[in-house]
C-alpha positions as CSV (number, residue, x, y, z in Angstrom):
1,X,76.7,-72.6,37.5
2,X,78.0,-69.0,37.3
3,X,81.3,-68.2,34.9
4,X,82.9,-65.8,32.7
5,X,83.8,-66.7,29.2
6,X,87.6,-66.6,28.1
7,X,87.5,-64.2,25.2
8,X,90.5,-62.7,23.0
9,X,91.5,-59.5,21.8
10,X,93.9,-57.9,19.6
11,X,97.4,-57.0,21.1
12,X,97.7,-53.4,22.3
13,X,99.9,-51.5,20.1
14,X,103.8,-51.9,21.0
15,X,103.0,-55.2,23.0
16,X,105.8,-57.6,23.4
17,X,105.2,-61.7,23.4
18,X,107.3,-63.6,25.9
19,X,106.7,-67.4,27.0
20,X,107.1,-68.4,30.7
21,X,106.7,-72.1,31.1
22,X,103.8,-73.2,29.3
23,X,102.2,-69.9,29.2
24,X,102.4,-67.1,26.8
25,X,102.1,-63.3,28.1
26,X,101.8,-59.9,26.5
27,X,103.8,-57.0,28.1
28,X,102.9,-53.4,27.1
29,X,103.0,-49.8,28.6
30,X,99.6,-48.0,28.8
31,X,99.1,-44.4,27.8
32,X,100.0,-43.3,31.6
33,X,103.3,-45.0,31.2
34,X,102.4,-47.9,33.5
35,X,103.4,-51.4,32.7
36,X,100.8,-54.1,32.1
37,X,101.1,-57.9,31.5
38,X,98.4,-60.2,30.6
39,X,98.3,-63.6,29.4
40,X,98.2,-64.2,25.7
41,X,97.4,-66.9,23.2
42,X,99.6,-67.7,20.2
43,X,98.0,-69.6,17.3
44,X,99.6,-72.1,15.1
45,X,100.0,-69.4,12.2
46,X,102.0,-67.1,14.8
47,X,99.0,-64.7,15.5
48,X,99.0,-63.4,19.2
49,X,96.0,-62.3,20.9
50,X,95.2,-61.3,24.6
51,X,93.4,-63.8,26.5
52,X,90.6,-61.9,28.9
53,X,87.4,-62.8,30.6
54,X,84.2,-61.3,29.6
55,X,82.9,-58.4,31.6
56,X,79.6,-60.0,32.4
57,X,79.0,-63.3,34.1
58,X,77.1,-66.2,32.2
59,X,74.8,-68.9,33.6
60,X,74.6,-72.6,32.5
61,X,71.6,-74.5,33.6
62,X,69.2,-77.3,32.6
63,X,65.6,-76.7,32.1
64,X,62.8,-79.1,32.7
65,X,63.4,-80.9,29.7
66,X,66.9,-81.6,30.5
67,X,68.2,-79.4,27.9
68,X,71.3,-77.5,28.6
69,X,71.4,-73.8,28.2
70,X,73.9,-71.1,28.5
71,X,72.9,-67.5,28.7
72,X,74.5,-64.2,29.4
73,X,73.1,-62.7,32.8
74,X,74.4,-59.2,31.5
75,X,75.5,-58.6,35.0
76,X,78.9,-57.6,36.1
77,X,78.2,-58.0,39.6
78,X,78.4,-61.9,40.8
79,X,75.7,-61.4,43.3
80,X,73.2,-59.9,40.7
81,X,74.1,-62.5,38.2
82,X,73.5,-65.2,41.1
83,X,69.7,-63.7,41.4
84,X,69.5,-64.0,37.6
85,X,70.5,-67.7,37.8
86,X,68.0,-68.6,40.6
87,X,65.3,-66.9,38.6
88,X,66.1,-69.6,36.0
89,X,66.2,-72.3,38.6
90,X,62.9,-71.2,40.0
91,X,61.3,-71.6,36.6
92,X,62.5,-74.9,36.1
93,X,61.1,-76.1,39.5
94,X,58.0,-74.5,38.8
95,X,57.2,-76.4,35.4
96,X,58.7,-79.6,37.0
97,X,55.9,-79.0,40.0
98,X,53.2,-78.5,37.3
99,X,52.7,-75.0,38.4
100,X,53.9,-73.5,34.9
101,X,53.6,-75.0,31.6
102,X,56.8,-75.7,29.3
103,X,55.1,-73.0,26.9
104,X,55.0,-70.3,29.7
105,X,58.4,-71.0,30.5
106,X,59.7,-70.6,26.8
107,X,57.7,-67.4,26.8
108,X,59.4,-66.2,30.0
109,X,63.0,-66.4,28.2
110,X,61.8,-63.9,25.5
111,X,60.2,-61.5,28.0
112,X,63.4,-59.3,28.2
113,X,63.6,-58.9,24.2
114,X,62.4,-55.6,23.0
115,X,59.4,-55.3,20.9
116,X,61.4,-53.8,18.1
117,X,63.6,-57.0,17.8
118,X,60.4,-59.0,17.8
119,X,59.1,-56.9,14.9
120,X,62.5,-57.1,13.1
121,X,62.5,-61.0,13.4
122,X,58.8,-60.9,12.2
123,X,59.7,-59.0,9.1
124,X,62.6,-61.5,8.3
125,X,60.2,-64.4,8.8
126,X,57.7,-62.6,6.3
127,X,60.8,-62.2,3.7
128,X,61.7,-65.8,4.1
129,X,58.1,-66.9,3.6
130,X,58.2,-65.0,0.0
131,X,55.5,-62.5,0.9
132,X,55.2,-59.5,-1.4
133,X,57.8,-56.9,-0.5
134,X,55.1,-54.2,-0.3
135,X,53.3,-56.4,2.1
136,X,56.4,-56.8,4.4
137,X,57.3,-53.0,4.4
138,X,53.9,-52.0,5.0
139,X,53.3,-54.4,8.0
140,X,56.7,-53.5,9.2
141,X,55.5,-49.9,9.3
142,X,52.4,-50.4,10.7
143,X,53.5,-52.4,13.8
144,X,56.5,-49.9,14.2
145,X,53.8,-47.2,14.3
146,X,51.6,-49.1,16.7
147,X,54.7,-49.8,19.1
148,X,55.5,-46.1,19.0
149,X,52.3,-44.5,19.6
150,X,51.2,-46.8,22.2
151,X,54.5,-46.8,24.0
152,X,55.2,-50.6,24.0
153,X,58.6,-51.8,24.6
154,X,58.1,-55.3,25.4
155,X,55.3,-57.9,25.0
156,X,54.3,-57.5,28.4
157,X,53.4,-53.8,27.7
158,X,51.1,-54.6,25.0
159,X,47.5,-54.1,25.7
160,X,44.6,-54.5,23.2
161,X,42.6,-51.7,24.8
162,X,45.6,-49.5,24.3
163,X,45.8,-50.4,20.5
164,X,41.9,-50.0,20.2
165,X,42.0,-46.6,21.7
166,X,44.9,-45.6,19.4
167,X,43.1,-46.7,16.3
168,X,39.9,-45.0,17.4
169,X,41.7,-41.6,17.7
170,X,43.1,-42.3,14.2
171,X,39.5,-42.8,12.8
172,X,38.6,-39.5,14.3
173,X,41.5,-37.9,12.6
174,X,40.4,-39.3,9.3
175,X,41.7,-42.8,8.8
176,X,39.6,-45.1,6.6
177,X,38.3,-48.4,7.2
178,X,40.6,-50.2,4.9
179,X,43.6,-48.5,6.6
180,X,42.1,-49.5,10.0
181,X,41.6,-53.1,9.0
182,X,45.2,-53.2,7.6
183,X,46.6,-52.4,10.9
184,X,44.6,-54.9,12.7
185,X,45.4,-57.7,10.1
186,X,49.2,-56.7,10.7
187,X,49.1,-56.7,14.4
188,X,47.2,-60.0,14.6
189,X,49.4,-61.8,12.1
190,X,52.2,-60.5,14.1
191,X,50.5,-62.0,17.4
192,X,50.0,-65.1,16.0
193,X,53.4,-65.6,14.6
194,X,54.8,-64.8,18.1
195,X,52.5,-67.4,19.8
196,X,53.8,-70.2,17.2
197,X,57.4,-69.2,17.9
198,X,56.7,-69.6,21.6
199,X,57.5,-66.0,22.3
200,X,54.2,-65.3,24.0
201,X,51.4,-67.7,25.0
202,X,48.3,-65.5,23.9
203,X,48.1,-63.3,21.2
204,X,47.4,-59.7,22.7
205,X,45.8,-58.5,19.5
206,X,43.2,-61.2,19.1
207,X,39.9,-59.9,19.1
208,X,40.5,-56.4,17.9
209,X,37.1,-55.9,15.7
210,X,37.6,-54.7,12.1
211,X,35.4,-51.8,10.5
212,X,32.8,-52.1,7.8
213,X,34.9,-51.3,4.5
214,X,31.8,-51.1,2.3
215,X,30.4,-48.6,4.4
216,X,33.5,-46.3,4.3
217,X,35.0,-46.7,1.1
218,X,37.3,-43.9,0.5
219,X,38.2,-44.7,-3.1
220,X,35.6,-46.4,-5.2
221,X,36.9,-47.4,-8.6
222,X,34.9,-47.8,-11.7
223,X,35.5,-49.6,-15.2
224,X,36.0,-47.9,-18.4
225,X,33.7,-48.2,-21.3
226,X,34.8,-49.4,-24.6
227,X,34.9,-45.6,-25.8
228,X,36.8,-44.4,-22.9
229,X,39.3,-47.2,-23.3
230,X,39.7,-46.6,-26.9
231,X,40.1,-42.8,-26.1
232,X,42.9,-43.4,-23.5
233,X,44.7,-45.8,-25.7
234,X,44.8,-43.2,-28.7
235,X,45.4,-40.2,-26.3
236,X,48.4,-42.2,-24.5
237,X,50.0,-43.0,-27.9
238,X,50.0,-39.3,-29.0
239,X,50.5,-37.5,-25.8
240,X,54.4,-37.6,-25.5
241,X,54.8,-36.2,-29.1
242,X,52.1,-33.6,-28.6
243,X,53.4,-32.3,-25.2
244,X,56.8,-31.7,-26.9
245,X,55.7,-29.7,-30.0
246,X,53.0,-27.8,-28.3
247,X,55.7,-24.9,-28.0
248,X,56.5,-22.5,-24.9
249,X,54.1,-20.0,-23.5
250,X,57.2,-17.9,-22.0
251,X,58.2,-14.4,-22.7
252,X,60.7,-13.3,-25.4
253,X,60.8,-13.6,-29.2
254,X,62.6,-17.1,-29.0
255,X,60.0,-18.5,-26.5
256,X,56.8,-17.5,-28.2
257,X,56.5,-20.0,-31.1
258,X,53.7,-22.2,-31.7
259,X,55.8,-25.5,-32.5
260,X,58.8,-26.4,-30.4
261,X,62.1,-27.2,-32.3
262,X,62.3,-31.1,-31.7
263,X,64.9,-33.3,-33.3
264,X,63.9,-36.4,-35.2
265,X,65.6,-38.4,-33.1
266,X,63.7,-37.0,-30.0
267,X,60.4,-37.3,-31.9
268,X,61.2,-40.9,-32.5
269,X,62.0,-41.6,-28.8
270,X,58.9,-39.8,-27.7
271,X,56.9,-42.0,-30.3
272,X,58.4,-45.0,-28.9
273,X,57.3,-43.8,-25.3
274,X,53.7,-43.6,-26.3
275,X,53.5,-46.7,-28.3
276,X,55.2,-48.4,-25.3
277,X,52.7,-46.9,-22.8
278,X,49.6,-47.3,-25.0
279,X,50.5,-51.2,-25.3
280,X,51.2,-51.7,-21.6
281,X,47.6,-50.2,-21.0
282,X,46.3,-52.5,-23.6
283,X,47.8,-55.6,-22.2
284,X,46.3,-54.6,-18.7
285,X,42.9,-54.1,-20.1
286,X,43.1,-57.5,-22.0
287,X,44.7,-59.6,-19.2
288,X,43.7,-58.1,-15.8
289,X,47.6,-57.7,-14.9
290,X,48.4,-55.6,-12.0
291,X,50.9,-52.7,-12.9
292,X,53.6,-54.2,-10.8
293,X,53.1,-57.5,-12.3
294,X,53.1,-55.7,-15.9
295,X,56.5,-54.1,-15.1
296,X,57.9,-57.6,-14.2
297,X,57.2,-59.3,-17.5
298,X,60.3,-59.8,-19.6
299,X,60.7,-60.6,-23.1
300,X,61.5,-64.1,-22.7
301,X,58.1,-64.7,-20.9
302,X,56.1,-63.7,-24.1
303,X,54.9,-66.8,-26.0
304,X,53.1,-65.9,-29.0
305,X,53.6,-68.9,-31.1
306,X,52.0,-71.2,-28.5
307,X,48.1,-72.1,-28.9
308,X,47.0,-69.9,-27.1
309,X,49.5,-67.3,-26.8
310,X,50.3,-66.1,-23.2
311,X,52.5,-64.3,-20.9
312,X,54.4,-66.1,-18.2
313,X,54.1,-64.6,-14.8
314,X,57.0,-65.6,-12.4
315,X,55.8,-66.8,-9.1
316,X,58.1,-64.2,-7.3
317,X,56.5,-61.3,-9.3
318,X,52.6,-62.3,-8.8
319,X,51.0,-60.6,-5.6
320,X,49.8,-64.1,-4.5
321,X,53.2,-65.7,-5.1
322,X,51.8,-68.7,-7.2
323,X,52.7,-67.9,-10.7
324,X,50.4,-67.9,-13.8
325,X,50.1,-68.3,-17.4
326,X,47.9,-65.1,-18.8
327,X,46.3,-66.2,-22.0
328,X,46.2,-63.3,-24.6
329,X,43.3,-62.5,-27.0
330,X,44.0,-63.2,-30.5
331,X,43.9,-59.5,-31.7
332,X,45.9,-58.3,-28.6
333,X,48.7,-61.2,-29.3
334,X,48.9,-59.7,-32.8
335,X,49.4,-55.9,-31.8
336,X,51.7,-57.4,-29.1
337,X,53.9,-59.2,-31.6
338,X,54.3,-56.1,-33.6
339,X,55.4,-54.2,-30.7
340,X,57.8,-56.9,-29.7
341,X,59.4,-57.0,-33.3
342,X,60.2,-53.4,-32.7
343,X,61.1,-53.6,-29.3
344,X,63.6,-56.2,-30.2
345,X,65.0,-54.4,-33.2
346,X,65.7,-51.3,-30.9
347,X,67.7,-53.6,-28.8
348,X,69.3,-55.4,-31.3
349,X,70.1,-52.9,-33.9
350,X,71.3,-54.2,-37.1
351,X,72.5,-57.5,-35.4
352,X,70.1,-60.4,-35.9
353,X,72.4,-63.4,-34.9
354,X,71.4,-63.6,-31.6
355,X,67.3,-63.0,-31.1
356,X,67.3,-64.3,-27.4
357,X,70.1,-62.3,-26.2
358,X,67.7,-59.8,-24.7
359,X,65.0,-62.1,-23.4
360,X,65.7,-60.9,-19.8
361,X,65.0,-57.3,-20.5
362,X,61.8,-55.7,-19.6
363,X,59.0,-56.0,-22.2
364,X,58.1,-52.4,-21.7
365,X,60.8,-50.1,-21.1
366,X,60.7,-46.8,-19.5
367,X,57.8,-47.5,-17.3
368,X,57.8,-45.6,-14.1
369,X,57.7,-47.3,-10.9
370,X,54.8,-45.0,-9.8
371,X,52.5,-44.7,-12.5
372,X,49.9,-42.1,-10.8
373,X,51.2,-38.9,-12.2
374,X,51.6,-40.1,-15.7
375,X,48.3,-42.0,-15.8
376,X,46.5,-38.9,-14.6
377,X,48.0,-36.7,-17.5
378,X,46.7,-39.2,-19.9
379,X,43.4,-39.2,-18.5
380,X,43.2,-35.5,-18.8
381,X,44.6,-35.7,-22.6
382,X,41.9,-38.2,-23.2
383,X,39.3,-35.9,-22.0
384,X,38.4,-38.4,-18.9
385,X,39.4,-35.9,-16.2
386,X,39.6,-32.3,-16.0
387,X,42.5,-29.9,-14.2
388,X,41.0,-27.2,-11.7
389,X,43.0,-24.5,-9.9
390,X,42.5,-24.7,-6.2
391,X,42.0,-21.3,-4.0
392,X,45.8,-21.8,-3.2
393,X,46.5,-21.6,-6.9
394,X,47.3,-25.2,-6.9
395,X,46.4,-27.4,-9.8
396,X,44.4,-30.6,-9.0
397,X,43.3,-33.3,-11.6
398,X,39.5,-34.2,-11.1
399,X,38.8,-37.7,-12.3
400,X,35.6,-38.7,-10.3
401,X,32.2,-39.0,-11.9
402,X,28.8,-37.7,-10.6
403,X,28.8,-40.9,-8.3
404,X,32.1,-40.2,-6.8
405,X,33.7,-43.2,-8.6
406,X,37.3,-42.5,-9.7
407,X,39.9,-43.8,-12.2
408,X,43.5,-45.0,-11.8
409,X,45.7,-47.5,-13.2
410,X,44.2,-50.2,-11.4
411,X,40.9,-49.5,-12.9
412,X,42.3,-51.2,-16.1
413,X,42.2,-54.4,-14.1
414,X,38.6,-53.6,-12.8
415,X,37.7,-52.9,-16.5
416,X,38.9,-56.5,-17.7
417,X,37.0,-58.3,-14.9
418,X,34.0,-56.4,-15.7
419,X,34.1,-56.8,-19.6
420,X,34.4,-60.7,-18.5
421,X,31.1,-60.5,-16.5
422,X,29.5,-58.6,-19.6
423,X,30.6,-61.2,-22.0
424,X,28.4,-63.9,-19.9
425,X,31.6,-65.7,-18.6
426,X,30.7,-67.8,-15.3
427,X,31.9,-66.4,-12.0
428,X,34.3,-69.3,-11.5
429,X,36.0,-68.6,-14.7
430,X,36.3,-64.8,-13.9
431,X,37.7,-65.7,-10.9
432,X,40.4,-67.9,-12.3
433,X,41.2,-65.2,-15.1
434,X,41.5,-62.5,-12.1
435,X,43.6,-64.8,-10.0
436,X,41.4,-63.9,-7.0
437,X,41.4,-66.2,-3.8
438,X,37.6,-65.8,-3.4
439,X,34.8,-65.2,-6.1
440,X,33.3,-62.7,-3.7
441,X,36.4,-60.4,-4.3
442,X,35.8,-61.0,-8.2
443,X,31.9,-60.1,-8.0
444,X,31.6,-57.6,-5.5
445,X,34.6,-55.3,-5.6
446,X,36.1,-55.9,-9.3
447,X,32.8,-56.1,-11.1
448,X,30.8,-52.8,-12.0
449,X,27.7,-53.1,-13.9
450,X,25.7,-50.1,-14.8
451,X,22.0,-49.6,-15.2
452,X,22.4,-50.2,-19.1
453,X,24.2,-53.5,-18.7
454,X,21.4,-54.9,-16.2
455,X,18.7,-53.5,-18.5
456,X,20.4,-55.7,-21.3
457,X,20.6,-58.5,-19.2
458,X,16.8,-58.3,-18.3
459,X,15.8,-58.0,-21.9
460,X,17.1,-61.5,-22.5
461,X,14.6,-62.9,-20.2
462,X,11.5,-64.7,-21.9
463,X,8.4,-62.8,-22.5
464,X,5.9,-63.9,-19.6
465,X,3.5,-61.1,-20.4
466,X,2.3,-62.8,-23.8
467,X,1.1,-66.0,-22.0
468,X,-0.7,-63.9,-19.5
469,X,-2.5,-62.0,-22.4
470,X,-3.4,-65.4,-24.0
471,X,-4.9,-66.9,-20.8
472,X,-6.9,-63.9,-20.4
473,X,-8.4,-64.0,-24.0
474,X,-8.9,-67.8,-23.7
475,X,-10.8,-66.9,-20.3
476,X,-13.0,-64.2,-21.9
477,X,-13.8,-66.1,-24.9
478,X,-15.2,-68.9,-22.6
479,X,-17.3,-66.5,-20.6
480,X,-19.0,-65.2,-24.1
481,X,-19.6,-68.7,-25.3
482,X,-21.6,-69.2,-22.1
483,X,-23.6,-66.2,-22.3
484,X,-24.5,-66.6,-25.9
485,X,-25.9,-70.2,-25.4
486,X,-30.0,-70.2,-25.8
487,X,-32.3,-72.2,-23.6
488,X,-33.8,-75.2,-25.2
489,X,-37.5,-74.8,-26.4
490,X,-40.0,-75.8,-23.9
491,X,-37.9,-75.1,-21.0
492,X,-39.4,-73.2,-18.1
493,X,-37.6,-70.1,-17.1
494,X,-38.4,-70.8,-13.5
495,X,-36.9,-74.1,-13.6
496,X,-33.9,-72.6,-15.4
497,X,-33.5,-70.1,-12.9
498,X,-33.6,-72.8,-10.2
499,X,-30.9,-74.9,-11.9
500,X,-29.0,-71.9,-12.1
501,X,-29.4,-71.1,-8.6
502,X,-28.3,-74.8,-7.5
503,X,-25.5,-74.4,-9.8
504,X,-24.4,-71.1,-8.1
505,X,-24.4,-73.0,-4.7
């Protein structure tokens, strides 16, 4: 059934409302001076609006299940709209005849929707699921990039071969295995969602092979040693004040000085900045918190009076969206308590009547959203990285060791997990402490044992060589006893040799 919907529009400027019988009309003059008259509607509150018909035709039909549908044919011409309606009727008859399944018929209704709209709906679905905002943004970016580069406008245009060809071109251009697999994961997840939603019948991205990330790791992190971690914390604590006092290297009498003129208030602020960042690093080293999770911790989430003391990580702020209670080592909890006391005093000032008034404030204030540049400077000041000048006179921070392993803020989490392994913690416990979904991730990616660590573990094995030496000594002693035994008196040497020969046999 074809029809045009009745819609309303605002009255043109200068229109007059008049009533003729039971109907209302609006009269006005157009821009060229012609008189127009259209039917109108007057609501109970006296508001008048024009009554019009939709520009396009609508179709009302029943599907094979008997459900009534009303769709816009998007056709202004009735004959073209009739063709669209015939298509819906033809689909219904094919489903009734068993030529097409209901799933295929549902997917046919989505065939005209653009791929960009599907991607937008997929993003909204992921946000409603509560996925991490970074995951939602990255997947949306990857999917839009694939659609643009491969020129996919609708699901009918999607080809797995085209996606694989484009990914191969990106690999030749320098794309790493991890980024390659991230694109594949986003595409496959998008296809699976579309199948579950009934938008398509088969996932067109299924079967795209992934690459071996272990054979092509672009950034291999390492764990900090105890001395390196101590040096980093000390340097981080001192660097803000040091950088402010190191003076200027410019020209002129006022610029050439060994120590900059800094007020006491500024020095106190800089000292607190260093204390805050050093304590943040210490908490990451002692808890394995990710940097984003650390920034989400509020003052009210610190429970130092509990046994054991712990940090409350909200589910909305955790990467896995499960939430967790992060236990604190006794010494770390003591230092955190001192920091927290000063943090509260700086917030409250002289007022101590409402100690819980700032529980919703961040535990560590002033931490940047992106920590890369600040952490790199801390590494340089601690002597764990160097600054080199490139050929184009740009400064570059070199923080890789001889094996090509690098350091960044996430290495603090690697250090935490590695120290758990060195302490002899069972793998299952280390996995729970790291909040990993698989022990393979904990042991293969986040645990970094050096030759010294393995040698120390080997030294704890029992000494098997001592038993071998004792067995050899006992065997040699038995042979010596046999050789030293003299033959009895009256024994014929010939008979002895015969006995010996029989014995040898």
